[in-house]
LOKE-230449 format. One record per residue (C-alpha): chain; x, y, z; residue in one letter. Coordinates in steps of 0.05 Angstrom, whole numbers, plus 5000, padded with zeros to 4 digits. Example, Ala and Ser with C-alpha at 12.3 -4.5 7.8 and 13.67 -1.06 7.14 Angstrom:
<guvo><kette>A</kette><px>5246</px><py>4910</py><pz>5156</pz><rest>A</rest></guvo>
<guvo><kette>A</kette><px>5273</px><py>4979</py><pz>5143</pz><rest>S</rest></guvo>
//
This chain:
<guvo><kette>A</kette><px>5003</px><py>5007</py><pz>4998</pz><rest>M</rest></guvo>
<guvo><kette>A</kette><px>5056</px><py>5042</py><pz>5013</pz><rest>K</rest></guvo>
<guvo><kette>A</kette><px>5083</px><py>5039</py><pz>4940</pz><rest>K</rest></guvo>
<guvo><kette>A</kette><px>5021</px><py>5058</py><pz>4919</pz><rest>L</rest></guvo>
<guvo><kette>A</kette><px>5015</px><py>5118</py><pz>4953</pz><rest>L</rest></guvo>
<guvo><kette>A</kette><px>5088</px><py>5138</py><pz>4939</pz><rest>D</rest></guvo>
<guvo><kette>A</kette><px>5072</px><py>5125</py><pz>4858</pz><rest>S</rest></guvo>
<guvo><kette>A</kette><px>5045</px><py>5171</py><pz>4808</pz><rest>P</rest></guvo>
<guvo><kette>A</kette><px>5000</px><py>5122</py><pz>4787</pz><rest>Y</rest></guvo>
<guvo><kette>A</kette><px>4949</px><py>5147</py><pz>4838</pz><rest>V</rest></guvo>
<guvo><kette>A</kette><px>4945</px><py>5215</py><pz>4816</pz><rest>G</rest></guvo>
<guvo><kette>A</kette><px>4937</px><py>5190</py><pz>4740</pz><rest>W</rest></guvo>
<guvo><kette>A</kette><px>4889</px><py>5142</py><pz>4754</pz><rest>A</rest></guvo>
<guvo><kette>A</kette><px>4845</px><py>5198</py><pz>4782</pz><rest>A</rest></guvo>
<guvo><kette>A</kette><px>4853</px><py>5245</py><pz>4730</pz><rest>I</rest></guvo>
<guvo><kette>A</kette><px>4834</px><py>5192</py><pz>4671</pz><rest>L</rest></guvo>
<guvo><kette>A</kette><px>4782</px><py>5171</py><pz>4721</pz><rest>S</rest></guvo>
<guvo><kette>A</kette><px>4754</px><py>5255</py><pz>4714</pz><rest>G</rest></guvo>
<guvo><kette>A</kette><px>4779</px><py>5265</py><pz>4632</pz><rest>V</rest></guvo>
<guvo><kette>A</kette><px>4746</px><py>5192</py><pz>4616</pz><rest>V</rest></guvo>
<guvo><kette>A</kette><px>4679</px><py>5216</py><pz>4645</pz><rest>D</rest></guvo>
<guvo><kette>A</kette><px>4685</px><py>5280</py><pz>4604</pz><rest>L</rest></guvo>
<guvo><kette>A</kette><px>4690</px><py>5246</py><pz>4541</pz><rest>L</rest></guvo>
<guvo><kette>A</kette><px>4631</px><py>5199</py><pz>4575</pz><rest>G</rest></guvo>
<guvo><kette>A</kette><px>4585</px><py>5273</py><pz>4572</pz><rest>F</rest></guvo>
<guvo><kette>A</kette><px>4612</px><py>5288</py><pz>4505</pz><rest>V</rest></guvo>
<guvo><kette>A</kette><px>4586</px><py>5219</py><pz>4482</pz><rest>F</rest></guvo>
<guvo><kette>A</kette><px>4531</px><py>5230</py><pz>4518</pz><rest>L</rest></guvo>
<guvo><kette>A</kette><px>4509</px><py>5297</py><pz>4486</pz><rest>I</rest></guvo>
<guvo><kette>A</kette><px>4520</px><py>5269</py><pz>4418</pz><rest>L</rest></guvo>
<guvo><kette>A</kette><px>4477</px><py>5211</py><pz>4422</pz><rest>F</rest></guvo>
<guvo><kette>A</kette><px>4418</px><py>5255</py><pz>4446</pz><rest>Y</rest></guvo>
<guvo><kette>A</kette><px>4431</px><py>5300</py><pz>4390</pz><rest>T</rest></guvo>
<guvo><kette>A</kette><px>4446</px><py>5250</py><pz>4343</pz><rest>L</rest></guvo>
<guvo><kette>A</kette><px>4411</px><py>5188</py><pz>4352</pz><rest>E</rest></guvo>
<guvo><kette>A</kette><px>4360</px><py>5198</py><pz>4403</pz><rest>A</rest></guvo>
<guvo><kette>A</kette><px>4313</px><py>5230</py><pz>4358</pz><rest>P</rest></guvo>
<guvo><kette>A</kette><px>4317</px><py>5170</py><pz>4303</pz><rest>Q</rest></guvo>
<guvo><kette>A</kette><px>4305</px><py>5116</py><pz>4356</pz><rest>I</rest></guvo>
<guvo><kette>A</kette><px>4256</px><py>5153</py><pz>4386</pz><rest>L</rest></guvo>
<guvo><kette>A</kette><px>4225</px><py>5158</py><pz>4310</pz><rest>Q</rest></guvo>
<guvo><kette>A</kette><px>4250</px><py>5078</py><pz>4287</pz><rest>S</rest></guvo>
<guvo><kette>A</kette><px>4248</px><py>5047</py><pz>4349</pz><rest>G</rest></guvo>
<guvo><kette>A</kette><px>4311</px><py>5017</py><pz>4388</pz><rest>E</rest></guvo>
<guvo><kette>A</kette><px>4352</px><py>4991</py><pz>4332</pz><rest>P</rest></guvo>
<guvo><kette>A</kette><px>4387</px><py>4921</py><pz>4324</pz><rest>S</rest></guvo>
<guvo><kette>A</kette><px>4455</px><py>4942</py><pz>4322</pz><rest>T</rest></guvo>
<guvo><kette>A</kette><px>4465</px><py>4994</py><pz>4396</pz><rest>P</rest></guvo>
<guvo><kette>A</kette><px>4481</px><py>5062</py><pz>4372</pz><rest>P</rest></guvo>
<guvo><kette>A</kette><px>4562</px><py>5085</py><pz>4373</pz><rest>L</rest></guvo>
<guvo><kette>A</kette><px>4557</px><py>5144</py><pz>4413</pz><rest>F</rest></guvo>
<guvo><kette>A</kette><px>4503</px><py>5112</py><pz>4464</pz><rest>G</rest></guvo>
<guvo><kette>A</kette><px>4558</px><py>5058</py><pz>4470</pz><rest>T</rest></guvo>
<guvo><kette>A</kette><px>4612</px><py>5091</py><pz>4484</pz><rest>L</rest></guvo>
<guvo><kette>A</kette><px>4583</px><py>5129</py><pz>4537</pz><rest>N</rest></guvo>
<guvo><kette>A</kette><px>4566</px><py>5069</py><pz>4558</pz><rest>D</rest></guvo>
<guvo><kette>A</kette><px>4637</px><py>5040</py><pz>4561</pz><rest>T</rest></guvo>
<guvo><kette>A</kette><px>4660</px><py>5099</py><pz>4589</pz><rest>S</rest></guvo>
<guvo><kette>A</kette><px>4636</px><py>5084</py><pz>4657</pz><rest>F</rest></guvo>
<guvo><kette>A</kette><px>4666</px><py>5017</py><pz>4663</pz><rest>I</rest></guvo>
<guvo><kette>A</kette><px>4733</px><py>5061</py><pz>4659</pz><rest>F</rest></guvo>
<guvo><kette>A</kette><px>4715</px><py>5121</py><pz>4704</pz><rest>V</rest></guvo>
<guvo><kette>A</kette><px>4697</px><py>5066</py><pz>4758</pz><rest>A</rest></guvo>
<guvo><kette>A</kette><px>4765</px><py>5023</py><pz>4743</pz><rest>L</rest></guvo>
<guvo><kette>A</kette><px>4800</px><py>5083</py><pz>4745</pz><rest>F</rest></guvo>
<guvo><kette>A</kette><px>4780</px><py>5111</py><pz>4813</pz><rest>I</rest></guvo>
<guvo><kette>A</kette><px>4795</px><py>5043</py><pz>4854</pz><rest>V</rest></guvo>
<guvo><kette>A</kette><px>4867</px><py>5059</py><pz>4868</pz><rest>P</rest></guvo>
<guvo><kette>A</kette><px>4853</px><py>5126</py><pz>4892</pz><rest>V</rest></guvo>
<guvo><kette>A</kette><px>4805</px><py>5094</py><pz>4940</pz><rest>A</rest></guvo>
<guvo><kette>A</kette><px>4858</px><py>5047</py><pz>4964</pz><rest>L</rest></guvo>
<guvo><kette>A</kette><px>4899</px><py>5113</py><pz>4978</pz><rest>A</rest></guvo>
<guvo><kette>A</kette><px>4849</px><py>5151</py><pz>5007</pz><rest>L</rest></guvo>
<guvo><kette>A</kette><px>4841</px><py>5095</py><pz>5060</pz><rest>H</rest></guvo>
<guvo><kette>A</kette><px>4908</px><py>5083</py><pz>5074</pz><rest>K</rest></guvo>
<guvo><kette>A</kette><px>4914</px><py>5154</py><pz>5082</pz><rest>Q</rest></guvo>
<guvo><kette>A</kette><px>4857</px><py>5160</py><pz>5133</pz><rest>E</rest></guvo>
<guvo><kette>A</kette><px>4857</px><py>5095</py><pz>5173</pz><rest>Q</rest></guvo>
<guvo><kette>A</kette><px>4901</px><py>5118</py><pz>5222</pz><rest>A</rest></guvo>
<guvo><kette>A</kette><px>4849</px><py>5178</py><pz>5244</pz><rest>Q</rest></guvo>
<guvo><kette>A</kette><px>4783</px><py>5131</py><pz>5231</pz><rest>A</rest></guvo>
<guvo><kette>A</kette><px>4799</px><py>5058</py><pz>5224</pz><rest>P</rest></guvo>
<guvo><kette>A</kette><px>4742</px><py>5024</py><pz>5235</pz><rest>T</rest></guvo>
<guvo><kette>A</kette><px>4694</px><py>5078</py><pz>5190</pz><rest>L</rest></guvo>
<guvo><kette>A</kette><px>4750</px><py>5086</py><pz>5146</pz><rest>S</rest></guvo>
<guvo><kette>A</kette><px>4756</px><py>5004</py><pz>5122</pz><rest>W</rest></guvo>
<guvo><kette>A</kette><px>4668</px><py>5013</py><pz>5114</pz><rest>I</rest></guvo>
<guvo><kette>A</kette><px>4684</px><py>5069</py><pz>5056</pz><rest>A</rest></guvo>
<guvo><kette>A</kette><px>4731</px><py>5034</py><pz>5026</pz><rest>L</rest></guvo>
<guvo><kette>A</kette><px>4684</px><py>4960</py><pz>5023</pz><rest>I</rest></guvo>
<guvo><kette>A</kette><px>4626</px><py>5011</py><pz>5008</pz><rest>I</rest></guvo>
<guvo><kette>A</kette><px>4672</px><py>5043</py><pz>4950</pz><rest>G</rest></guvo>
<guvo><kette>A</kette><px>4699</px><py>4977</py><pz>4917</pz><rest>M</rest></guvo>
<guvo><kette>A</kette><px>4627</px><py>4946</py><pz>4928</pz><rest>I</rest></guvo>
<guvo><kette>A</kette><px>4599</px><py>5009</py><pz>4880</pz><rest>G</rest></guvo>
<guvo><kette>A</kette><px>4668</px><py>5025</py><pz>4835</pz><rest>M</rest></guvo>
<guvo><kette>A</kette><px>4662</px><py>4940</py><pz>4811</pz><rest>L</rest></guvo>
<guvo><kette>A</kette><px>4596</px><py>4920</py><pz>4807</pz><rest>A</rest></guvo>
<guvo><kette>A</kette><px>4581</px><py>4989</py><pz>4767</pz><rest>T</rest></guvo>
<guvo><kette>A</kette><px>4638</px><py>4970</py><pz>4719</pz><rest>A</rest></guvo>
<guvo><kette>A</kette><px>4623</px><py>4899</py><pz>4711</pz><rest>T</rest></guvo>
<guvo><kette>A</kette><px>4539</px><py>4919</py><pz>4705</pz><rest>V</rest></guvo>
<guvo><kette>A</kette><px>4569</px><py>4970</py><pz>4640</pz><rest>Q</rest></guvo>
<guvo><kette>A</kette><px>4609</px><py>4903</py><pz>4632</pz><rest>A</rest></guvo>
<guvo><kette>A</kette><px>4565</px><py>4862</py><pz>4617</pz><rest>L</rest></guvo>
<guvo><kette>A</kette><px>4505</px><py>4913</py><pz>4582</pz><rest>Y</rest></guvo>
<guvo><kette>A</kette><px>4556</px><py>4940</py><pz>4530</pz><rest>V</rest></guvo>
<guvo><kette>A</kette><px>4557</px><py>4869</py><pz>4490</pz><rest>P</rest></guvo>
<guvo><kette>A</kette><px>4483</px><py>4874</py><pz>4522</pz><rest>R</rest></guvo>
<guvo><kette>A</kette><px>4486</px><py>4805</py><pz>4562</pz><rest>V</rest></guvo>
<guvo><kette>A</kette><px>4434</px><py>4839</py><pz>4604</pz><rest>I</rest></guvo>
<guvo><kette>A</kette><px>4378</px><py>4884</py><pz>4574</pz><rest>S</rest></guvo>
<guvo><kette>A</kette><px>4364</px><py>4955</py><pz>4590</pz><rest>T</rest></guvo>
<guvo><kette>A</kette><px>4315</px><py>4933</py><pz>4641</pz><rest>A</rest></guvo>
<guvo><kette>A</kette><px>4360</px><py>4898</py><pz>4682</pz><rest>Q</rest></guvo>
<guvo><kette>A</kette><px>4415</px><py>4945</py><pz>4675</pz><rest>Q</rest></guvo>
<guvo><kette>A</kette><px>4384</px><py>5013</py><pz>4694</pz><rest>S</rest></guvo>
<guvo><kette>A</kette><px>4373</px><py>4994</py><pz>4763</pz><rest>P</rest></guvo>
<guvo><kette>A</kette><px>4437</px><py>4954</py><pz>4778</pz><rest>L</rest></guvo>
<guvo><kette>A</kette><px>4476</px><py>5021</py><pz>4748</pz><rest>L</rest></guvo>
<guvo><kette>A</kette><px>4434</px><py>5067</py><pz>4791</pz><rest>S</rest></guvo>
<guvo><kette>A</kette><px>4449</px><py>5022</py><pz>4850</pz><rest>I</rest></guvo>
<guvo><kette>A</kette><px>4528</px><py>5027</py><pz>4835</pz><rest>G</rest></guvo>
<guvo><kette>A</kette><px>4533</px><py>5101</py><pz>4819</pz><rest>I</rest></guvo>
<guvo><kette>A</kette><px>4490</px><py>5122</py><pz>4878</pz><rest>G</rest></guvo>
<guvo><kette>A</kette><px>4539</px><py>5067</py><pz>4927</pz><rest>T</rest></guvo>
<guvo><kette>A</kette><px>4593</px><py>5101</py><pz>4895</pz><rest>I</rest></guvo>
<guvo><kette>A</kette><px>4560</px><py>5170</py><pz>4916</pz><rest>G</rest></guvo>
<guvo><kette>A</kette><px>4555</px><py>5145</py><pz>4990</pz><rest>L</rest></guvo>
<guvo><kette>A</kette><px>4627</px><py>5123</py><pz>4989</pz><rest>W</rest></guvo>
<guvo><kette>A</kette><px>4648</px><py>5200</py><pz>4966</pz><rest>M</rest></guvo>
<guvo><kette>A</kette><px>4608</px><py>5223</py><pz>5024</pz><rest>L</rest></guvo>
<guvo><kette>A</kette><px>4641</px><py>5185</py><pz>5083</pz><rest>L</rest></guvo>
<guvo><kette>A</kette><px>4722</px><py>5192</py><pz>5046</pz><rest>V</rest></guvo>
<guvo><kette>A</kette><px>4711</px><py>5264</py><pz>5034</pz><rest>N</rest></guvo>
<guvo><kette>A</kette><px>4689</px><py>5276</py><pz>5104</pz><rest>L</rest></guvo>
<guvo><kette>A</kette><px>4742</px><py>5236</py><pz>5137</pz><rest>L</rest></guvo>
<guvo><kette>A</kette><px>4792</px><py>5272</py><pz>5086</pz><rest>G</rest></guvo>
<guvo><kette>A</kette><px>4764</px><py>5338</py><pz>5119</pz><rest>R</rest></guvo>
<guvo><kette>A</kette><px>4768</px><py>5320</py><pz>5188</pz><rest>R</rest></guvo>
<guvo><kette>A</kette><px>4848</px><py>5297</py><pz>5184</pz><rest>G</rest></guvo>
<guvo><kette>A</kette><px>4904</px><py>5321</py><pz>5133</pz><rest>T</rest></guvo>
<guvo><kette>A</kette><px>4883</px><py>5276</py><pz>5072</pz><rest>G</rest></guvo>
<guvo><kette>A</kette><px>4843</px><py>5324</py><pz>5031</pz><rest>L</rest></guvo>
<guvo><kette>A</kette><px>4840</px><py>5406</py><pz>5025</pz><rest>P</rest></guvo>
<guvo><kette>A</kette><px>4773</px><py>5436</py><pz>5064</pz><rest>S</rest></guvo>
<guvo><kette>A</kette><px>4748</px><py>5459</py><pz>4993</pz><rest>R</rest></guvo>
<guvo><kette>A</kette><px>4763</px><py>5397</py><pz>4952</pz><rest>L</rest></guvo>
<guvo><kette>A</kette><px>4730</px><py>5352</py><pz>5015</pz><rest>G</rest></guvo>
<guvo><kette>A</kette><px>4672</px><py>5405</py><pz>5008</pz><rest>W</rest></guvo>
<guvo><kette>A</kette><px>4671</px><py>5386</py><pz>4936</pz><rest>L</rest></guvo>
<guvo><kette>A</kette><px>4671</px><py>5314</py><pz>4939</pz><rest>G</rest></guvo>
<guvo><kette>A</kette><px>4622</px><py>5312</py><pz>4992</pz><rest>I</rest></guvo>
<guvo><kette>A</kette><px>4573</px><py>5354</py><pz>4937</pz><rest>A</rest></guvo>
<guvo><kette>A</kette><px>4584</px><py>5300</py><pz>4886</pz><rest>V</rest></guvo>
<guvo><kette>A</kette><px>4575</px><py>5244</py><pz>4936</pz><rest>G</rest></guvo>
<guvo><kette>A</kette><px>4504</px><py>5278</py><pz>4949</pz><rest>V</rest></guvo>
<guvo><kette>A</kette><px>4482</px><py>5282</py><pz>4882</pz><rest>S</rest></guvo>
<guvo><kette>A</kette><px>4509</px><py>5208</py><pz>4868</pz><rest>L</rest></guvo>
<guvo><kette>A</kette><px>4462</px><py>5186</py><pz>4920</pz><rest>I</rest></guvo>
<guvo><kette>A</kette><px>4401</px><py>5214</py><pz>4890</pz><rest>L</rest></guvo>
<guvo><kette>A</kette><px>4415</px><py>5173</py><pz>4830</pz><rest>M</rest></guvo>
<guvo><kette>A</kette><px>4378</px><py>5116</py><pz>4860</pz><rest>P</rest></guvo>
<guvo><kette>A</kette><px>4335</px><py>5153</py><pz>4906</pz><rest>V</rest></guvo>
<guvo><kette>A</kette><px>4300</px><py>5181</py><pz>4853</pz><rest>T</rest></guvo>
<guvo><kette>A</kette><px>4305</px><py>5125</py><pz>4798</pz><rest>Y</rest></guvo>
<guvo><kette>A</kette><px>4262</px><py>5075</py><pz>4852</pz><rest>F</rest></guvo>
<guvo><kette>A</kette><px>4218</px><py>5144</py><pz>4863</pz><rest>A</rest></guvo>
<guvo><kette>A</kette><px>4212</px><py>5159</py><pz>4801</pz><rest>G</rest></guvo>
<guvo><kette>A</kette><px>4175</px><py>5085</py><pz>4789</pz><rest>G</rest></guvo>
<guvo><kette>A</kette><px>4247</px><py>5044</py><pz>4775</pz><rest>G</rest></guvo>
<guvo><kette>A</kette><px>4236</px><py>5004</py><pz>4707</pz><rest>S</rest></guvo>
<guvo><kette>A</kette><px>4173</px><py>5039</py><pz>4696</pz><rest>A</rest></guvo>
<guvo><kette>A</kette><px>4213</px><py>5095</py><pz>4674</pz><rest>L</rest></guvo>
<guvo><kette>A</kette><px>4236</px><py>5054</py><pz>4613</pz><rest>L</rest></guvo>
<guvo><kette>A</kette><px>4177</px><py>5044</py><pz>4586</pz><rest>S</rest></guvo>
<guvo><kette>A</kette><px>4131</px><py>5101</py><pz>4607</pz><rest>D</rest></guvo>
<guvo><kette>A</kette><px>4167</px><py>5165</py><pz>4627</pz><rest>S</rest></guvo>
<guvo><kette>A</kette><px>4117</px><py>5215</py><pz>4614</pz><rest>S</rest></guvo>
<guvo><kette>A</kette><px>4082</px><py>5200</py><pz>4680</pz><rest>S</rest></guvo>
<guvo><kette>A</kette><px>4145</px><py>5198</py><pz>4728</pz><rest>S</rest></guvo>
<guvo><kette>A</kette><px>4178</px><py>5248</py><pz>4693</pz><rest>L</rest></guvo>
<guvo><kette>A</kette><px>4114</px><py>5299</py><pz>4701</pz><rest>S</rest></guvo>
<guvo><kette>A</kette><px>4136</px><py>5308</py><pz>4769</pz><rest>N</rest></guvo>
<guvo><kette>A</kette><px>4182</px><py>5353</py><pz>4788</pz><rest>P</rest></guvo>
<guvo><kette>A</kette><px>4226</px><py>5329</py><pz>4843</pz><rest>L</rest></guvo>
<guvo><kette>A</kette><px>4238</px><py>5274</py><pz>4795</pz><rest>V</rest></guvo>
<guvo><kette>A</kette><px>4266</px><py>5316</py><pz>4746</pz><rest>I</rest></guvo>
<guvo><kette>A</kette><px>4313</px><py>5368</py><pz>4790</pz><rest>I</rest></guvo>
<guvo><kette>A</kette><px>4339</px><py>5293</py><pz>4820</pz><rest>G</rest></guvo>
<guvo><kette>A</kette><px>4356</px><py>5271</py><pz>4761</pz><rest>F</rest></guvo>
<guvo><kette>A</kette><px>4385</px><py>5340</py><pz>4741</pz><rest>A</rest></guvo>
<guvo><kette>A</kette><px>4425</px><py>5342</py><pz>4815</pz><rest>I</rest></guvo>
<guvo><kette>A</kette><px>4451</px><py>5270</py><pz>4800</pz><rest>A</rest></guvo>
<guvo><kette>A</kette><px>4468</px><py>5276</py><pz>4722</pz><rest>T</rest></guvo>
<guvo><kette>A</kette><px>4503</px><py>5350</py><pz>4740</pz><rest>L</rest></guvo>
<guvo><kette>A</kette><px>4537</px><py>5318</py><pz>4793</pz><rest>G</rest></guvo>
<guvo><kette>A</kette><px>4564</px><py>5255</py><pz>4756</pz><rest>L</rest></guvo>
<guvo><kette>A</kette><px>4587</px><py>5279</py><pz>4700</pz><rest>V</rest></guvo>
<guvo><kette>A</kette><px>4606</px><py>5351</py><pz>4713</pz><rest>V</rest></guvo>
<guvo><kette>A</kette><px>4627</px><py>5358</py><pz>4785</pz><rest>V</rest></guvo>
<guvo><kette>A</kette><px>4657</px><py>5291</py><pz>4792</pz><rest>Y</rest></guvo>
<guvo><kette>A</kette><px>4703</px><py>5299</py><pz>4740</pz><rest>P</rest></guvo>
<guvo><kette>A</kette><px>4722</px><py>5371</py><pz>4768</pz><rest>V</rest></guvo>
<guvo><kette>A</kette><px>4736</px><py>5328</py><pz>4836</pz><rest>W</rest></guvo>
<guvo><kette>A</kette><px>4771</px><py>5273</py><pz>4802</pz><rest>A</rest></guvo>
<guvo><kette>A</kette><px>4821</px><py>5307</py><pz>4768</pz><rest>I</rest></guvo>
<guvo><kette>A</kette><px>4837</px><py>5358</py><pz>4826</pz><rest>L</rest></guvo>
<guvo><kette>A</kette><px>4849</px><py>5299</py><pz>4869</pz><rest>V</rest></guvo>
<guvo><kette>A</kette><px>4903</px><py>5275</py><pz>4814</pz><rest>G</rest></guvo>
<guvo><kette>A</kette><px>4945</px><py>5338</py><pz>4816</pz><rest>R</rest></guvo>
<guvo><kette>A</kette><px>4936</px><py>5331</py><pz>4893</pz><rest>L</rest></guvo>
<guvo><kette>A</kette><px>4971</px><py>5259</py><pz>4895</pz><rest>F</rest></guvo>
<guvo><kette>A</kette><px>5013</px><py>5273</py><pz>4834</pz><rest>L</rest></guvo>
<guvo><kette>A</kette><px>5041</px><py>5342</py><pz>4880</pz><rest>R</rest></guvo>
<guvo><kette>A</kette><px>5045</px><py>5304</py><pz>4946</pz><rest>R</rest></guvo>
<guvo><kette>A</kette><px>5090</px><py>5250</py><pz>4897</pz><rest>Q</rest></guvo>
<guvo><kette>A</kette><px>5132</px><py>5309</py><pz>4878</pz><rest>V</rest></guvo>
<guvo><kette>A</kette><px>5135</px><py>5346</py><pz>4964</pz><rest>G</rest></guvo>
<guvo><kette>A</kette><px>5094</px><py>5410</py><pz>4937</pz><rest>D</rest></guvo>
<guvo><kette>A</kette><px>5094</px><py>5441</py><pz>4991</pz><rest>P</rest></guvo>
<guvo><kette>A</kette><px>5030</px><py>5487</py><pz>4979</pz><rest>E</rest></guvo>
<guvo><kette>A</kette><px>4969</px><py>5440</py><pz>4983</pz><rest>L</rest></guvo>
<guvo><kette>A</kette><px>4918</px><py>5464</py><pz>5025</pz><rest>E</rest></guvo>
<guvo><kette>A</kette><px>4867</px><py>5514</py><pz>4997</pz><rest>S</rest></guvo>
//
């Protein structure tokens, strides 16, 4: 574990997680702009849409790249809160590996959209719970600068809203009849906050955490924000 903390791989893994998430957001925009209208008119195509598939694939790498960061943050925080740090790590690993596995099965359509959507929302929410815990611990100690910790807490809360909003909006019924659920303003707001946290604020946090680890690795004295 000590070698992991001293390695620049942790910092670059965090940065890559954020960058890939931003790329996934670009693919999502392209999907809704170029492919979704045609799907609405003609129905689900026999071949999965390109940009939709690229967006789905990106989540595999977003989740896997953050795994070494979870291990490194656990190593930093376990001295001050060993039990809670272990709980946070276990929760995070479950969420990250579950998210990557679900998407790895969904991209080649081993599982259907109806099976994937609730599992993915739970996986994202579990990662959100990890982020909430790990950033709270980081702010209490010396693991994370205060503003970066608050940013991570905000991301964690927004990600937790994903499964809450999904199941409050009707769960898998959203796929067949989204109009009734999406007419509820609370559901719309919940999805908007969760999506903003996932594809915009999370990449910022991940990239800043990556820079923090890289600067610590070279002994930069100006780390607190």
